[in-house]
Every structure is written in structure tokens, then in C-alpha cells.
N, C-alpha and C positions, 0 to 999 in steps of 0.2 A: 503494498500499499504506499500511495507516495506520503512524503513528508516534507514540512516548512520548517524554516524557521524565520519569524519576522520581528519587527521592532514599530512601534506606532506611537504618535501621539495625537490624544484625543482632547479637544476642544468642543467650545457651543455653538461658534458661529461659521460660516461656510467664508466670511472675510477673515478670520483669525488663522483658520486653515490656507487659505489662499497665501496670505503673508508668510507663513510658514516654509509653505512650500517655493515661496520666491526667495526666502533667508536659503535655505538648504540649498537652491540652485545655482545661489551666490556663495557656497562655500559653506556655511553652517553648520554648526556642529550637531549631528541628531541628537546626540546623548545629551550634550547642556541645552539643546532646546527643549527634549522631554522632559528633564528635570525640572525647567524653570515655566513650562506652559502646560503638562498635559494632566488633564483631569483623572486619569486612568491612576490606580496603584502602581503600574508597570511603571508609571514616568520615574520613581526612583531609583530602578535601573534602566536607566535611560531608554526607558519603552522596549525595552528587552521583553518580548511572549514567551520566548524559547521554543522548542519544537511542538509541532502538533499536526496531526492529519485533516481530511478533508472532511467537511460536517460538523466540528466543533467548534467554530468561531460562528458568527451570524452569518447568512448568506450572501449578504453585500462583501464584508470583509474576506470570507471565502473563497469569493468568485475573483477578486481582486488579489489575493494569495498566491490562489492557483492557476490563475491564467497571465498573470501582470510578469514582467521583465525583470529577473533577480537583479538585484542591486539598482533598479531604478526608484524613482522616490513617485510615489501616486498619490493623488488626492487632488482636490475634497473626496472623499468616499464617505457617502450618509448612510447611517446606520440609527436604531433607535436611541442611541447612548449619545449620538452627537456625529460630530465631522472628524475624519480620521486621516492624518498624513500616515502611510504606510511605505514601509520598505522591507523587499522580501532579502534577508539575508542568503538563504538557502534553501535548496529544494532537491529533491530526489525522486 
């Protein structure tokens, strides 16, 4: 079964999410931005969600993780929790 590792930053608005994507594309540090902006407890670990398989995350997040380019910054991804900036760090 496929497995992926990813990190994310969860914020409340699409505007915040777009700004973070811009910051990251400009060379911003993902872990530092996650620690200072993410509403998710994973922010304390730089947004790291560890390893997981398909179906373990909400559908919109799952689709982005298992279909998006590894290493690319993706977002905004809207879920029931808010808006995510996502980066897949590994996928097998």
C-alpha cells in the first residue's frame, strides 16, 4: 500500500494561506512558518504529519498528498478544518 510523509500549515483564511505560499516560494522556511502560523498541533514539529496511507486524512488533503508533486508547495487546500499549505516530503 502507498505511504506518504507530508508537512502542512493550517490557517483560517484563504488570504493567509496564499501569503504563506508566496513566502515559501520566496525562500521562506517551512518549519519556521508552521511554528509561527499553524493552528494544528503539528505546527510545533514544523508542520510534520509523519507517515500515513491513503484514506487516513480528509479527502481533499488525501487527494493532494497522493496526487501532487513530491516536494512542491501546494495550497490553498480547503478542508473542514480550514486552509492548508501542504508539502509532500516523501511518497512510496
